[in-house]
N, C-alpha and C positions, 0 to 999 in steps of 0.2 A: 452672518448676523452675530454680534457680540452678546454673550450670555453671561449675566451675572447671577449667581446663587446666593441668596441671603438667607441666613438662619436667624430669625427673630427669637429672642430669649429674654424673659423677665423673671425676676426673683420673685415679685409680689403677686403671685397667681392666687386668685380667690380661692379656687377649689384646692390647690396644693401648693402652698408657699415653698420656695426653694426648690421647685421641681427640676430646673435644669442641672442642679448640682447633685441630684439623687444618684447613687451608685447602682449600677447594674452589673451583675455577674454572668458571664458567658459560659460556653460549653467547656472551656479550658480553666474555669475558675478564676479567670481574669476579670478583675472589677474596673470599670470605667464610668465616668459620670455620663449622664444622659446627653449632655451638650457635647462631649467628646464623641459619643457614638454617633449622634446626628451629624457632626462635622465629618466624621469619617464616611458615613453614607453619602454626603454631598461631594466629597473628594473623589469618590469612585465614579461619578457621573462623567461619561465621555462627552466632550464638546463644550464644557463650561470654560470660560475664560478666566473666571475669579470666583473665589468663595469667600464670603465674610460672615462673621457672627455680628449681629446687630443687638445691642443691649444698652440698658440705662443703669446697670449695676456693676459696681467695681468688683464684687466678689466674682461675678460671672466673667467679667473681663480678664481678671488675674488667672482665673482657671484656663479659660480659652487661650490666652496668650502663652500659658505654660505648656500646653500641648502643640502649640505651633500655629494657631489660627490667627488670621488677620481680623481685628475687631473694629467696628464702627460704633462710637458712643451715640446714643440717640436720647431724646428727651424722655421724661417719665410722663408726659402727656398722651403718649400713643395709647390708644384703647385696645388695639388688637395688632396682630402681626403684620397685616397688610399696611397699616398705617406706619408701623416701624419700618418696614421695607421701603415705602415711599420716602420716608425721611432719610434713611441710609443711602438710598439711590441718589437723592438730591445732593447729599454730603459728599458723594463721590463724583459729582459732576453731570450726573443724569445723562450720560451718553451711550449707555448699553441699549441694545436693541430689544432684548427680552430680559426681564427680571424674573427669576424663580424664587418663590417663597418656600423653602423646605423647612417646615415648622420644627422648632426644637424638641418636640415631643414624639417625633416619629423615626426612632432609630433603626426600625426594621424595613424602611423604605429601600426597595431594590433599585439599583442605579437605572435599569431599564424602565421603571415607571416614569422617571424624570426625563430620560432620553425620549421616550415615546410622547410625553406631554409636550416637550419643546418641538418635536417634529409635527405634532398635531396643531399647535398654534402656528407654525410657519406655514402649513398648508391651508390654513383657514383665515384669509385676510379680513373677513367679515367679523371675526370674533375679537374681543377686547382682552379676554382672560380665558385660560384653559385649566382644567382640573381633572385628575384621574378618577375613574370609577372601576370598581372591581366587583364582578358578579359573585354574590354570595353562594357558597354551597350550604347545605343544610346545617352543618355544624356552626358556621359563622352566623347564620340566621338565628339559630336557636340561642347562641350566646348574646346576640342583640336582644332578643326577647327576654331572656333571663334577666339581663341587666335592667330592662325597663320594668319588669315585673317587681323587682327589688328596689326600685327607685334610684338606680344608679344611671349616670349619664355614660351611655356606651358609645359605639360608633355612630357616625351620621350616615344617613341614607340619602340617595339622589334618585330623581325621576327626570327624564329627559325625552324630547320629541325625536321624530324619526331622523331629523338632521343633526342629532346629538346636542342640540341647544337645550340648556338646562330649563326645566320647568319649576322645579323646587328642590330645596334641600331641607332636611329635618332631622332632629335628634330623636324623633319618633321613627318607628319602623314603617317605611312606606315603599311601595304600595302594600295595602293590606292583602293578605292572602290567608285563606282558611285551611289550605293544604298542610299536610305534614310531610316534610322532606327527609330522605335518608341523608346521613352525615355527608356523603360524598356526591349528593345529587345537586345539580344546578337549580337555583331558584330565580324568580323574577325580581329579587330585591338586590340593589347595587349599593355596595359600601363606598361612600365618598372617601377617598384618600386625601388627607389634609395637605396637599401640595398644590401650589398655584404657579402658573406662568402668565406674566403680565405684559401687555404692550405699554411702554413708558408713558404715553399720554393719559390713558385710562388710570394708571397708578397714580400719576401725578394729581389727577382730579379727585381721586377717592377721599383724601382727608377734608377736602372742601365741602363734601356732601354730609348733611346731618344724618345721624342714625334714624332709619325708618322703623315702622311698627314690626315689621317681619324680623329684621336683624335684632331688634330689642327683645322680642319674644323668644326667638330661638337661640340668641347668642352666637349666630353664624355670620362671620364678616362678609363671606361671599354674597349674602342676600343684599348688601348695600348696592353692589353692581346691578342686580336684577331690578331692585327697586328704582334705579335711576336709568332704566332702559338699556342697559349694556348687555350685550350677548356674551353668555358664559358658555363655553364648549366643553362638553364632557367627553373625554377620551378614555375609552375602554382599554384597560391593560390587563395583561395575563399574569397570574401568580407564579406560574412555572414550578409548582411544588412549594413555593415559599409561603410561610405563614406572615400575616401582617396584623399589626395592632398598634394603636397609639396610647401613649401613657396619659391617661385623663384623671385617674384617681389612684391613691395609694395601693389599692387592690391589684392595679395592672401591673405593679412591679413583678410580683410572682408569676403572673401570666406571661409577661414578656420574657422573663428569665427562662421559664419553661419552654417557650418557643425557641429561644436561642439555643438552649441545651438540645432540643429535639432536631434542629437544623445543623448542629455542629458549628455555630458561629462562635467566634472567639469571644 
């Protein structure tokens, strides 16, 4: 099965304009833009046949082509990364069997997250889309709760059925738990990792569906699939000692740089 990894990137982010071009410094004091670090994460994935950056902005295109990425220009009408992936896939001929959306704000995504995701979708023919979930330890859960307490949009959480089909995704911390967990203790809360693997038919239909109330309220693109009756498979992945965080707010720059330093990432 042919696999395309698409990295959607837009300059005009509401919460953080210019985010793809923000510089992140790693453990060796080497600075790279967010989009380059995300592209490098995609290039490390085994089994991918092609990696492209999908953008509507010439500044991002110039930077991406400068470090060697293939770029597909998309329209400014795409309201989220899934719509941009759908447009990019169509522009490339729409012949890939699986399209992966590795969002351009997740430079710490380990390659095995994506590899496990692709394997999970291949093994579940009834699913239209798959996405990774990572069980939070106490430290991660407390970070989520602290972000919400201070009005920051932190990570997204997921709840799912026994067959791993998604029940809901939220920017609130769900499910509720009153327990206090040690930093290294497992919790019942799962962090949704913002990576997706789509079957091409569902991806092509996605832009034709109107935004529903849940997607509008939460601002989470995957909810459009669920609101239209499509099965979303949650694939549990293992951290293997790696820290993971997405760049959602300016405050996350220091957090991610600290994680790269602690893990010895360039």
